C-alpha positions as CSV (number, residue, x, y, z in Angstrom):
1,X,49.9,0.1,11.5
2,X,46.2,-0.8,11.4
3,X,44.5,-4.2,11.0
4,X,44.0,-4.0,7.2
5,X,47.6,-2.8,6.8
6,X,48.9,-5.8,8.7
7,X,46.7,-8.2,6.8
8,X,47.9,-6.9,3.4
9,X,51.6,-6.7,4.5
10,X,51.9,-10.3,5.8
11,X,49.4,-12.1,3.5
12,X,49.5,-10.3,0.2
13,X,51.4,-13.3,-1.2
14,X,48.4,-15.5,-0.6
15,X,45.9,-12.8,-1.8
16,X,47.3,-12.5,-5.3
17,X,46.8,-16.1,-6.3
18,X,43.3,-16.0,-4.8
19,X,42.5,-13.1,-7.2
20,X,43.5,-15.3,-10.1
21,X,41.4,-18.2,-8.8
22,X,38.4,-15.9,-8.1
23,X,38.7,-13.1,-10.8
24,X,35.2,-11.7,-10.0
25,X,36.2,-10.5,-6.5
26,X,37.1,-6.9,-7.5
27,X,33.8,-6.4,-9.4
28,X,31.7,-7.9,-6.5
29,X,33.5,-5.7,-3.9
30,X,32.9,-2.6,-6.0
31,X,29.2,-3.4,-6.3
32,X,28.7,-4.6,-2.7
33,X,29.7,-1.3,-1.2
34,X,32.5,-2.8,0.9
35,X,35.1,0.0,1.4
36,X,38.1,-2.3,1.2
37,X,40.7,-2.6,-1.6
38,X,40.1,-5.9,-3.4
39,X,43.7,-7.1,-2.9
40,X,43.4,-6.4,0.8
41,X,40.2,-8.4,1.0
42,X,41.8,-11.3,-0.9
43,X,44.6,-11.2,1.7
44,X,42.0,-11.5,4.4
45,X,40.4,-14.5,2.7
46,X,43.9,-16.1,2.6
47,X,44.3,-15.4,6.4
48,X,40.9,-17.0,7.0
49,X,42.0,-20.1,5.1
50,X,45.2,-20.4,7.1
51,X,43.5,-20.0,10.4
52,X,40.8,-22.6,9.6
53,X,43.5,-25.0,8.1
54,X,45.5,-24.8,11.4
55,X,42.4,-25.4,13.5
56,X,41.2,-28.3,11.3
57,X,44.7,-29.9,11.3
58,X,44.9,-29.8,15.1
59,X,41.3,-31.2,15.5
60,X,42.1,-33.8,12.8
61,X,45.0,-35.2,14.7
62,X,42.9,-35.4,17.9
63,X,40.0,-37.0,16.0
64,X,42.1,-39.7,14.3
65,X,44.3,-40.6,17.2
66,X,41.9,-40.2,20.1
67,X,38.3,-40.5,18.8
68,X,39.1,-42.5,15.7
69,X,36.0,-41.1,14.0
70,X,36.5,-41.0,10.2
71,X,33.3,-39.1,9.5
72,X,34.3,-36.2,11.7
73,X,37.8,-36.3,10.2
74,X,36.3,-36.0,6.7
75,X,34.2,-33.0,7.8
76,X,37.3,-31.3,9.3
77,X,39.2,-31.7,6.1
78,X,36.4,-29.9,4.2
79,X,36.2,-26.9,6.7
80,X,39.1,-24.8,5.3
81,X,37.8,-25.1,1.7
82,X,34.3,-24.2,2.8
83,X,35.6,-21.2,4.7
84,X,37.7,-20.0,1.7
85,X,34.7,-20.4,-0.7
86,X,32.5,-18.5,1.8
87,X,35.0,-15.6,2.1
88,X,35.4,-15.4,-1.7
89,X,31.6,-15.4,-2.3
90,X,30.7,-13.0,0.6
91,X,31.1,-9.8,-1.5
92,X,28.8,-11.4,-4.1
93,X,26.2,-12.2,-1.5
94,X,26.3,-8.7,0.0
95,X,26.0,-7.2,-3.5
96,X,23.0,-9.5,-4.2
97,X,21.3,-8.4,-1.0
98,X,22.0,-4.8,-1.7
99,X,20.6,-5.1,-5.2
100,X,17.4,-6.7,-3.9
101,X,16.9,-3.8,-1.4
102,X,17.5,-1.2,-4.1
103,X,15.3,-3.0,-6.6
104,X,12.3,-3.0,-4.2
105,X,12.7,0.8,-3.7
106,X,13.7,1.9,-7.2
107,X,10.2,2.0,-8.9
108,X,9.1,4.6,-6.3
109,X,12.5,6.4,-6.6
110,X,12.0,6.6,-10.3
111,X,8.4,7.9,-9.9
112,X,9.8,10.7,-7.7
113,X,12.4,11.6,-10.4
114,X,9.7,11.5,-13.1
115,X,7.4,13.7,-11.1
116,X,10.1,16.2,-10.3
117,X,11.3,16.5,-13.9
118,X,7.7,17.0,-15.0
119,X,7.4,19.7,-12.4
120,X,10.2,21.6,-14.0
121,X,13.5,20.5,-12.3
122,X,16.5,19.3,-14.3
123,X,17.2,15.6,-13.8
124,X,20.5,16.3,-12.0
125,X,18.8,18.7,-9.5
126,X,15.9,16.2,-9.1
127,X,18.4,13.4,-8.4
128,X,20.2,15.4,-5.8
129,X,16.9,16.5,-4.2
130,X,16.2,12.9,-3.1
131,X,18.7,13.6,-0.3
132,X,15.9,15.6,1.4
133,X,14.0,12.4,1.7
134,X,16.9,10.2,2.7
135,X,14.9,8.9,5.7
136,X,12.4,7.5,3.2
137,X,14.6,6.5,0.2
138,X,17.4,5.0,2.4
139,X,18.9,2.6,-0.1
140,X,18.6,4.7,-3.3
141,X,19.8,7.8,-1.4
142,X,23.2,6.1,-1.2
143,X,23.4,6.3,-5.0
144,X,22.6,10.0,-4.8
145,X,25.4,10.5,-2.2
146,X,27.9,8.8,-4.5
147,X,26.6,10.9,-7.4
148,X,27.2,14.1,-5.4
149,X,30.6,12.9,-4.4
150,X,31.6,12.2,-8.1
151,X,30.0,15.4,-9.5
152,X,30.5,18.0,-6.8
153,X,33.6,16.8,-5.0
154,X,35.6,15.1,-7.7
155,X,34.5,17.5,-10.5
156,X,33.2,14.9,-13.0
157,X,30.4,16.0,-15.3
158,X,26.9,14.6,-14.6
159,X,26.9,12.1,-17.4
160,X,30.3,10.7,-16.4
161,X,29.1,10.5,-12.8
162,X,26.0,8.6,-13.9
163,X,28.1,6.2,-16.0
164,X,30.4,5.6,-13.0
165,X,27.4,5.1,-10.8
166,X,25.9,2.5,-13.2
167,X,29.2,0.5,-13.1
168,X,29.2,0.5,-9.3
169,X,25.6,-0.3,-8.5
170,X,24.7,-4.0,-8.0
171,X,21.1,-3.5,-9.4
172,X,20.6,-4.4,-13.0
173,X,17.5,-2.2,-13.1
174,X,19.4,0.9,-12.0
175,X,22.2,0.2,-14.5
176,X,19.6,-0.1,-17.3
177,X,17.8,3.1,-16.4
178,X,21.0,5.1,-16.0
179,X,22.4,3.8,-19.2
180,X,19.2,4.6,-21.0
181,X,19.1,8.1,-19.6
182,X,22.7,8.7,-20.7
183,X,21.8,7.5,-24.2
184,X,18.7,9.7,-24.3
185,X,20.6,12.8,-23.3
186,X,23.3,12.2,-25.8
187,X,20.8,11.7,-28.6
188,X,18.9,14.8,-27.6
189,X,15.7,12.9,-26.6
190,X,12.9,13.9,-24.2
191,X,14.2,13.1,-20.8
192,X,10.9,13.7,-19.0
193,X,9.1,11.3,-21.4
194,X,11.9,8.7,-20.9
195,X,11.7,8.8,-17.1
196,X,7.9,8.6,-17.2
197,X,7.7,5.6,-19.5
198,X,10.6,3.9,-17.6
199,X,8.7,4.3,-14.4
200,X,5.5,2.9,-15.8
201,X,7.5,0.0,-17.2
202,X,9.0,-0.7,-13.8
203,X,5.5,-0.9,-12.2
204,X,4.3,-3.2,-15.1
205,X,7.3,-5.5,-14.5
206,X,6.3,-5.7,-10.8
207,X,2.8,-6.9,-11.8
208,X,4.2,-9.5,-14.2
209,X,6.7,-10.6,-11.6
210,X,4.0,-11.3,-9.1
211,X,2.3,-13.8,-11.4
212,X,5.6,-15.6,-11.9
213,X,6.2,-15.6,-8.2
214,X,2.8,-17.1,-7.6
215,X,3.5,-20.0,-9.9
216,X,6.8,-20.7,-8.2
217,X,5.3,-20.6,-4.8
218,X,2.6,-23.0,-5.9
219,X,5.1,-25.6,-6.9
220,X,7.1,-25.0,-3.7
221,X,4.1,-25.5,-1.5
222,X,3.0,-28.6,-3.2
223,X,6.4,-30.1,-2.5
224,X,6.3,-28.9,1.1
225,X,2.9,-30.5,1.6
226,X,3.9,-33.8,0.2
227,X,7.2,-33.8,2.1
228,X,5.7,-33.0,5.5
229,X,2.4,-34.9,5.3
230,X,3.7,-38.1,3.8
231,X,6.9,-38.4,5.9
232,X,5.1,-37.5,9.1
233,X,2.3,-40.1,8.5
234,X,4.8,-42.8,7.4
235,X,7.1,-42.2,10.3
236,X,4.3,-42.1,12.8
237,X,2.9,-45.4,11.6
238,X,6.3,-47.0,11.8
239,X,6.9,-45.6,15.3
240,X,3.5,-46.6,16.7
241,X,4.0,-50.1,15.4
242,X,7.4,-50.2,16.9
243,X,6.1,-49.0,20.3
244,X,2.8,-50.9,20.4
245,X,4.1,-54.2,19.2
246,X,7.7,-54.0,20.6
247,X,7.6,-57.7,21.6
248,X,6.6,-58.9,18.1
249,X,8.3,-56.4,15.8
250,X,12.1,-56.5,16.1
251,X,12.7,-53.4,13.9
252,X,11.4,-49.9,13.7
253,X,12.1,-46.3,14.7
254,X,13.6,-45.3,18.0
255,X,12.3,-42.6,20.3
256,X,15.4,-40.5,19.7
257,X,15.0,-40.8,15.9
258,X,11.4,-39.8,16.1
259,X,12.1,-36.9,18.4
260,X,14.8,-35.7,16.0
261,X,12.4,-35.8,13.0
262,X,9.3,-34.3,14.7
263,X,10.9,-31.6,16.8
264,X,14.0,-30.6,14.7
265,X,13.7,-31.7,11.1
266,X,10.1,-30.9,10.5
267,X,10.3,-27.3,12.0
268,X,13.5,-26.8,10.1
269,X,11.8,-27.7,6.8
270,X,9.0,-25.2,7.6
271,X,11.6,-22.6,8.4
272,X,13.4,-23.2,5.1
273,X,10.1,-22.8,3.3
274,X,9.5,-19.5,5.0
275,X,13.0,-18.3,4.1
276,X,12.6,-19.3,0.4
277,X,9.2,-17.7,0.3
278,X,10.8,-14.5,1.7
279,X,13.4,-14.6,-1.1
280,X,10.8,-15.1,-3.8
281,X,8.1,-12.6,-2.6
282,X,8.0,-8.9,-3.3
283,X,8.1,-7.0,0.0
284,X,8.3,-3.4,1.2
285,X,11.8,-2.1,1.5
286,X,11.4,-1.4,5.2
287,X,9.7,-3.5,7.9
288,X,7.7,-2.4,10.9
289,X,9.2,-4.3,13.7
290,X,6.7,-3.2,16.4
291,X,4.3,-6.1,15.8
292,X,7.2,-8.6,16.2
293,X,8.4,-6.9,19.4
294,X,4.9,-6.8,20.9
295,X,4.3,-10.5,20.0
296,X,7.6,-11.7,21.5
297,X,7.2,-9.5,24.6
298,X,3.8,-11.0,25.3
299,X,4.1,-14.5,23.9
300,X,7.3,-15.6,25.7
301,X,6.3,-14.7,29.3
302,X,2.7,-15.9,28.9
303,X,3.6,-19.2,27.2
304,X,6.4,-19.9,29.8
305,X,4.0,-19.2,32.7
306,X,1.2,-21.4,31.3
307,X,3.6,-24.2,30.3
308,X,5.4,-24.3,33.7
309,X,2.2,-24.1,35.8
310,X,-0.2,-26.0,33.5
311,X,2.0,-28.6,31.9
312,X,5.1,-29.2,34.1
313,X,3.3,-28.8,37.5
314,X,-0.2,-30.0,36.7
315,X,0.4,-32.8,34.2
316,X,3.9,-34.0,34.8
317,X,4.0,-34.2,38.6
318,X,2.6,-37.1,40.6
319,X,-1.1,-36.8,41.7
320,X,-0.4,-35.9,45.3
321,X,2.6,-33.7,44.9
322,X,2.3,-30.5,47.0
323,X,2.9,-28.2,43.9
324,X,0.2,-30.0,42.0
325,X,-2.4,-29.5,44.8
326,X,-1.7,-25.7,44.7
327,X,-5.0,-23.9,43.9
328,X,-3.3,-21.8,41.2
329,X,-1.8,-24.9,39.6
330,X,-5.2,-26.6,39.7
331,X,-7.0,-23.6,38.2
332,X,-4.4,-23.0,35.4
333,X,-4.0,-26.8,34.6
334,X,-7.7,-27.4,34.6
335,X,-8.2,-24.4,32.3
336,X,-5.5,-25.5,29.9
337,X,-6.9,-29.0,29.6
338,X,-10.4,-27.5,29.3
339,X,-11.4,-29.5,32.4
340,X,-11.8,-32.6,30.2
341,X,-8.8,-34.6,31.5
342,X,-10.9,-37.2,33.1
343,X,-12.7,-38.3,30.0
344,X,-9.7,-38.3,27.7
345,X,-6.6,-40.6,27.5
346,X,-3.7,-39.5,29.6
347,X,-1.3,-39.2,26.6
348,X,-3.5,-36.4,25.1
349,X,-3.4,-34.1,28.2
350,X,-0.1,-32.5,27.3
351,X,-1.1,-31.8,23.7
352,X,-4.4,-30.2,24.8
353,X,-2.7,-28.0,27.3
354,X,0.0,-27.1,24.8
355,X,-2.6,-26.1,22.2
356,X,-4.5,-24.0,24.7
357,X,-1.3,-22.3,25.9
358,X,-0.2,-21.5,22.4
359,X,-3.6,-20.0,21.6
360,X,-3.8,-17.8,24.7
361,X,-0.1,-16.7,24.5
362,X,-0.6,-15.7,20.8
363,X,-3.8,-13.6,21.3
364,X,-2.1,-10.3,22.4
365,X,0.3,-10.3,19.5
366,X,-2.4,-11.2,17.0
367,X,-4.7,-8.4,18.3
368,X,-1.9,-5.8,17.9
369,X,-1.1,-7.1,14.4
370,X,-4.8,-6.8,13.4
371,X,-4.7,-3.2,14.7
372,X,-1.5,-2.4,12.7
373,X,-2.9,-4.0,9.5
374,X,-5.7,-1.5,9.6
375,X,-3.1,1.3,9.5
376,X,-1.5,-0.2,6.4
377,X,-4.8,0.4,4.6
378,X,-3.9,4.1,4.5
379,X,-2.5,3.6,1.0
380,X,-5.9,3.0,-0.3
381,X,-7.2,6.3,1.1
382,X,-4.2,8.2,-0.2
383,X,-4.7,6.7,-3.7
384,X,-8.4,7.8,-3.7
385,X,-7.4,11.2,-2.3
386,X,-4.8,11.8,-5.1
387,X,-7.3,10.9,-7.8
388,X,-9.9,13.3,-6.3
389,X,-7.2,15.9,-6.0
390,X,-6.6,15.7,-9.7
391,X,-10.3,16.1,-10.5
392,X,-10.8,19.0,-8.2
393,X,-7.7,20.8,-9.5
394,X,-9.4,20.8,-12.9
395,X,-11.9,23.3,-11.5
396,X,-9.1,25.9,-11.1
397,X,-8.6,25.7,-7.3
398,X,-5.0,25.8,-6.0
399,X,-3.5,22.7,-4.4
400,X,-4.0,24.0,-0.9
401,X,-7.6,25.0,-1.5
402,X,-8.2,21.6,-3.1
403,X,-6.9,19.9,0.0
404,X,-9.2,22.0,2.2
405,X,-12.1,21.1,0.0
406,X,-11.4,17.4,0.1
407,X,-10.9,17.3,3.9
408,X,-14.6,16.8,4.4
409,X,-14.7,13.5,2.4
410,X,-14.1,10.0,3.8
411,X,-10.8,8.3,2.9
412,X,-10.8,5.6,5.5
413,X,-7.7,5.5,7.7
414,X,-6.2,8.5,5.9
415,X,-9.2,10.7,6.9
416,X,-7.9,11.9,10.3
417,X,-4.5,12.7,8.8
418,X,-6.1,14.7,6.0
419,X,-8.2,16.6,8.5
420,X,-5.0,17.5,10.4
421,X,-3.3,18.7,7.2
422,X,-6.3,20.8,6.3
423,X,-6.6,22.3,9.8
424,X,-3.0,23.3,9.9
425,X,-3.1,24.6,6.3
426,X,-6.0,26.9,7.3
427,X,-3.8,28.3,10.1
428,X,-1.1,29.2,7.5
429,X,1.5,26.6,8.3
430,X,3.8,25.5,5.4
431,X,2.7,22.3,3.6
432,X,6.1,20.6,3.9
433,X,6.2,21.0,7.6
434,X,2.7,19.8,8.0
435,X,3.1,16.7,5.9
436,X,6.4,15.7,7.5
437,X,4.8,15.9,10.8
438,X,1.9,13.7,9.6
439,X,4.2,11.2,8.0
440,X,5.6,10.3,11.5
441,X,2.2,8.7,12.3
442,X,1.9,6.9,8.9
443,X,3.2,3.3,9.4
444,X,3.1,2.4,5.7
445,X,6.3,3.1,3.8
446,X,4.5,3.4,0.5
447,X,2.1,5.9,2.1
448,X,5.0,8.0,3.2
449,X,6.5,7.9,-0.3
450,X,3.4,9.2,-2.0
451,X,2.9,12.0,0.6
452,X,6.5,13.0,0.1
453,X,6.2,13.1,-3.7
454,X,2.9,15.0,-3.4
455,X,4.5,17.6,-1.2
456,X,7.6,18.1,-3.4
457,X,5.5,18.3,-6.6
458,X,3.4,21.1,-5.1
459,X,6.4,22.9,-3.7
460,X,8.5,22.6,-6.9
461,X,6.0,22.9,-9.7
462,X,2.8,24.1,-8.1
463,X,1.1,20.7,-8.3
464,X,-0.1,21.0,-11.9
465,X,-2.9,18.8,-13.2
466,X,-0.5,16.8,-15.4
467,X,1.9,16.1,-12.6
468,X,-0.8,15.1,-10.1
469,X,-2.5,12.9,-12.6
470,X,0.9,11.1,-13.2
471,X,1.3,10.7,-9.4
472,X,-2.2,9.4,-9.1
473,X,-1.5,6.8,-11.8
474,X,1.5,5.6,-9.9
475,X,-0.5,5.2,-6.7
476,X,-3.3,3.4,-8.6
477,X,-0.8,1.1,-10.2
478,X,0.6,0.1,-6.9
479,X,-2.9,-0.5,-5.6
480,X,-3.6,-2.8,-8.6
481,X,-0.3,-4.6,-7.9
482,X,-1.3,-5.2,-4.3
483,X,-4.7,-6.4,-5.2
484,X,-3.2,-8.8,-7.8
485,X,-0.7,-10.1,-5.2
486,X,-3.4,-10.8,-2.6
487,X,-5.6,-12.5,-5.2
488,X,-2.9,-14.7,-6.6
489,X,-1.6,-15.8,-3.1
490,X,-5.0,-16.3,-1.5
491,X,-5.5,-19.7,-3.0
492,X,-1.9,-20.8,-2.1
493,X,-2.7,-20.0,1.5
494,X,-5.0,-23.0,1.6
495,X,-2.2,-25.5,1.1
496,X,-0.7,-25.2,4.7
497,X,-4.3,-25.5,6.1
498,X,-4.8,-28.7,4.1
499,X,-1.5,-30.1,5.3
500,X,-2.1,-29.1,8.9
501,X,-5.7,-30.4,9.2
502,X,-4.9,-33.7,7.4
503,X,-1.9,-34.4,9.5
504,X,-3.8,-33.7,12.7
505,X,-6.8,-35.8,11.8
506,X,-4.7,-38.7,10.5
507,X,-2.3,-38.9,13.4
508,X,-4.9,-38.4,16.1
509,X,-7.2,-41.0,14.5
510,X,-4.3,-43.4,14.2
511,X,-3.4,-42.7,17.9
512,X,-6.9,-43.4,19.1
513,X,-7.3,-46.5,17.0
514,X,-4.0,-48.1,18.0
515,X,-4.4,-47.1,21.6
516,X,-7.3,-49.5,21.9
517,X,-5.4,-52.5,20.4
518,X,-1.8,-51.9,21.5
519,X,-0.2,-54.9,23.1
520,X,2.0,-52.8,25.3
521,X,-0.2,-49.9,26.5
522,X,2.5,-48.3,28.6
523,X,5.1,-48.1,25.8
524,X,2.4,-46.9,23.4
525,X,1.2,-44.1,25.7
526,X,4.8,-42.9,25.9
527,X,5.0,-43.0,22.1
528,X,1.7,-41.1,21.8
529,X,2.9,-38.5,24.3
530,X,5.9,-37.9,22.1
531,X,4.1,-37.6,18.8
532,X,0.9,-35.6,19.6
533,X,2.6,-32.5,21.0
534,X,4.7,-32.3,17.9
535,X,1.6,-32.2,15.8
536,X,0.4,-29.1,17.7
537,X,3.8,-27.4,17.3
538,X,4.2,-28.2,13.6
539,X,0.6,-27.2,12.8
540,X,1.2,-23.8,14.5
541,X,4.4,-23.4,12.4
542,X,2.3,-24.3,9.3
543,X,0.0,-21.4,10.2
544,X,3.1,-19.2,10.2
545,X,3.9,-20.5,6.7
546,X,0.3,-19.7,5.6
547,X,0.6,-16.1,7.0
548,X,3.9,-15.6,5.2
549,X,2.5,-16.7,1.9
550,X,-0.7,-14.7,2.1
551,X,0.6,-11.4,3.3
552,X,4.4,-11.5,3.0
553,X,4.9,-11.0,6.7
554,X,5.8,-13.7,9.2
555,X,3.8,-12.0,12.0
556,X,0.6,-12.5,10.0
557,X,1.1,-16.2,10.5
558,X,0.2,-15.8,14.2
559,X,-3.5,-15.6,13.3
560,X,-3.3,-18.6,11.0
561,X,-1.3,-20.4,13.6
562,X,-4.1,-19.8,16.1
563,X,-6.7,-21.1,13.7
564,X,-4.7,-24.3,12.8
565,X,-4.1,-24.9,16.5
566,X,-7.8,-24.5,17.2
567,X,-8.5,-27.1,14.5
568,X,-5.9,-29.4,16.1
569,X,-7.4,-28.9,19.6
570,X,-10.9,-29.7,18.3
571,X,-9.5,-33.0,16.8
572,X,-7.8,-33.9,20.1
573,X,-11.0,-33.2,22.1
574,X,-13.1,-35.6,20.0
575,X,-10.4,-38.2,20.0
576,X,-12.4,-40.9,22.0
577,X,-15.2,-40.9,19.4
578,X,-12.8,-41.2,16.5
579,X,-11.7,-44.7,17.4
580,X,-15.2,-45.9,17.1
């Protein structure tokens, strides 16, 4: 007897009342794609509740009798309920995530169906043909696989299969399109016209959605700026007063509390903003992880090396320690502090070295990202190529001859790929094989989609002028959406810069000013040494927030992090003159 059999056999008595308590579990499981019977899943949720209850009960006895901590005891009481609620809502969360991934892919999937139907295929055959591009349409191809299962394996007619598919999909867009298609077929309407207009509507909805997202992000970032800037300045003033006038001020913030806020709470707030931004923003269905891998593979070792040599050994060790006198330590430490340690206060050395280390360690990853961003501009070249292909087809040339004719023109990043296609076409190689080979070198998912649709439209319907014009319209619509997204988010990108620069200037000026009047200079130097490095770290993270907002990618924030860290470093270097 397997695991699921045992769960259902021994805990079905707990699963049935849970289904009455959470009646939406069966529907959420069906739409989430979890291949488990809903009564079995409810039994598993009951098992989780029992296990967490036993654990909480044991820990509760220990806490009350030994530790006598009522706060921890209250938390332990809540744990089983939270675990049960999480288990009950997990299918809904999975269904929501699945719906989001399908929705981001579906406009392009719909454009493929529209193009294939206009090329002469029936909707059913066009739907099944998507499986040829399952490596591109990874999420929506799962819908096609289920359609094939219902239609080919279980013997249901196509309309019944589409109806069952609409009930199971978590995406409201897919349900609407499939339901509309079924109604169009039953009414004897024009299916090709319905798919074409539906696809255009999906692209228009994307454009409208971007404007709504920009408004929401604007309010979110204003709250973020106020929260970070005001709390950081207020806490810093209180902490400096506490440290500098410890003998006269009997209240204030402790070092532990300040550390907790600056190094844990503030970065967590920035991380939460990045996460919420990711939920709100439109993003490509698939992410290129290579820039992230390159960044982490270069940033971590370089930063650790510079931090250990230049900060731990050079700054933290006593002046005559053997390690500090090492020539390598002297060179790296002097370089990180920009050889200006003698004219600056001692509490600023760590912050200057940290700023320099962050900038140097981030440069390789930033350089690679700039290189990859250029590759994403291939979509612009493909869009212009498709429009020119439509115009040159009007002269009567075949699609293959038209491609050969256009290979002499400049389409930016797409030009070398087009020349390769033209060269292999002239040698008599099949277009599908050529394009699939070229697509391996195309990093942009959208670029791969348009090349795939172009190939199939030529292969199925001969690449008629009407079909190619429709495809060019889809590509131009996406280009317009991207331009609108960049234009609407470009102004929002300034908000993290304002917050970072204001916090750096305010805190550094305050540090310089109070450093000259502090009654207990030793305690104040220690306080400044705690606060200033956090400004560097939080400003770098604010740069990551700016990058996420402007481009939709976290890795883009490395460049903005470098720029904000440079601004912070410049502020630290002119610190003596700020105090007057």
